[in-house]
N, C-alpha and C positions, 0 to 999 in steps of 0.2 A: 711547425708551430710549437712553441714552448709555453708552459703555464707556470703558475706559482703555487700549485697545489702541494699536498703533503709529500708527493714523490720527489720534490725538489728541496725540501726543507733542509737537508743536510748539505746541499750544494750552495755555496755562497755566490758562485758565478756559473751561469749557463749561457752558452751562445748557440745559435742555430743559423746555419748558412750565412755567416757573417762575411760580408764582401765589401771591399773598398776599391773604388776605381777613380781615376782622375782623367780629365780630357787633356790631350796634348795635340800639337799640330799634326802629329802622325796618326791621331785617333785615340781611342780609349785605351788607357794603360791600367791593367789590373795589378793592384798592389797586394791585396789579400783576396783569396777566392774560397768561398764556401767553408769557412772555419766553424766547425761545430765541436764544442768541448764542454766538459763539466769540471769544476774545481770545488773540492770539498772545503768546508770551513776549517781553518787551522792548517791546511795543507801548504807545503812549500814546493814551488814550481819554478824550474829554470826554463826560459825560452831561449833556444839557441838556433844558430843558422848563420850562413854566410852574410856578409854585408849586402844590403839590398833585398834580403829575403822577406822583409815585412815585419820584423820583430818589434821595432819601436812603434810602428803604426798599430800593431795589435795591442800593445800596452796602452797607447794613447786612447784607443777606442774603448778598451775595458775600463779605463779610468775616467771616461767621459770628457776627455780633453779634445777629442775629435769625434766626428759623426760618421756613421757607416753609410754606404750607398744602398746596400740591401742587408737583410737579415735582422736578427734580434739579439739583444743582450739583456739578461736579467742579472742584476746586482743586488744581493741581499733581499731578494723577493720583489724588487722593483724593476719595472720595464724601462731600462735606460734609454732605449732607442726611440721611445715615444715622448720623452721629457723635453721641455724647453731648456734653453741654456741656463736660466735662473734655477730651474729644478735640478739640473745636473750639478750646478755650483753648490746648491744646498746639500745634495747627496755627498759630494766630495768633502764638504765641511764635516759631516756627521759620520761618514763611513770609510773614507779613503784617505790614505797618506801616500805621498809620492816623494821619492828620493831621486834626484837627477845626477848625472855624471859630473856636471859642472857646478853643483852645489846650489846655485840660485839663491844665495843669501843676499839680503839688502845691505849694501856696502857701508851705509852710514849708521847702521844700528849695531849695537853690541851683540855678542852671542846671546845674552839673556833677553834682550829686546827682540831679536829675531825669533826666538822660541816662544816668547810671550805673545807675539803679534796675532797668530791665528786665534788664540783664546780671547784676546781683547776685542777682536773683530766680531766675535760671537757673544760678547758680554759676560764671559766667565769671570766671577768675582775674585777667585783665588788664582788668577793667572800667574802672578809672580811665584807663589809657593809651588805651583805645579811645575812651572818651567825650571825652577831651581832644583827640584827633585829629579827631573829628567836629565838635566845637565850633570848633576852628580852621578846619575846612573851611567852616563856615557863617559865619565871620567874627566869632566871639564869644570869642576867646581872652582878651580883656581884661575879660570880663563873667562869667567862670565862677563867681565867688563871690557873685553877685547873686541875690536871690530874685525871683520873678516881679513883685512889686509895684514893684521898682526897675528893671524892664526896660520898654522901649517895646513897643507891640503888635507891631511888626515883629521886635523882638528875641525876644519870647516865641514868635512863630511859628517863628523860626529854631531856638530850643531844641526846640520840638515836632517840627520836621523832623529835627533831629539825633537825638532820641529815637526817632523812627519808623525811622530808617535804622540805628540802632546795632546791631541784630541782623542786619544785611545781609539784609533780606527780599527775597523774589522778587517780591512785589507790594506796591505802595504805593497805598493808597486815601486820597483827600483830599476832604473834604466842605466846599466853599466855602472853600478855604484862603486866599483874599484878601478874603473878605467883610467882615472887620472892619478892613481896612487902607486907608490912603490910596493913591491911584493910583501914586505913586512907589515906596512901600514894597511895594505889591502886585506891581509889575513886577519888583522885586528878588527877591521870593519866587518868582515864576514862573521867572525865570532859574535860581534855585537848584534848584528841583524838576527842571527839564529837564536841568540839568547833572548832577545825581545820577542821573537816569534813564538818560542816555546813558553816563555813566562806569561805572555798575554794571550796566547792561542790566536795570534793574528795570522791571517792568511798572507803568505809571502810569495810574491810573484816577481821574478827577476829576469831581466834581459841581460845576457852576459856572454862574453867570449872567454871568461875565466873558468878554466876546467876545474880548478879547486873549488870555486864557488858553485858551479853546477853539480859537482859531485856530492855536495852537502844536501842538495834538495831531494825530496822524496820522489820527485818525478821530473822528467825532462820532456819538453815539447820541442820538436825540431821543425823549423820552417824551411821550405825550399821554394823559391819562386812564388811566394805568396800562398803556398799550400802547406797544410799541416801533415807531416809524414806519419 
């Protein structure tokens, strides 16, 4: 059992016995088994392991994008595992940013509109000014009116990062953020992520096969067959 008392105030993420299983024709398949961990506010963590080890599932559980079969998750002092989907969605809006390998930008919106959208959905009045400032921060001031199909992969990932940071999240999750990029562009994205991590004291949690990226993190969590080594 985990609590939200003062012993956990410095930890922005705490899990206890976190387990995810699915039913298959052959019976129960264990994807994650008894994961207990603590992550401090502002820490940078790389989650590594072979394909199928449960890395992306763990990230999705911690971000409230999936639900656990057993166990508990506390995010920023709130019990994620007892929340409704609406409550999890609200938590993601206020606390969590997520960067995907495949960018997930809306194709008919410009870079500026993609970054503004999360702010507009929550009624932020200065959405345009905030989005412009972040796009400038990621080096895209000259590309704000371009739609995703007119942006390179690296530029699309920069837009995705700006969108993830636009709500000033306490935690940024990134699932293979350099996976679709060449090595030079990937290195630029890595620099950008860690610059934002250090500037905003944002907790950074990455799933990656990129050794250069995992080496930059303060700590590495290795998964094997659903267990944390």
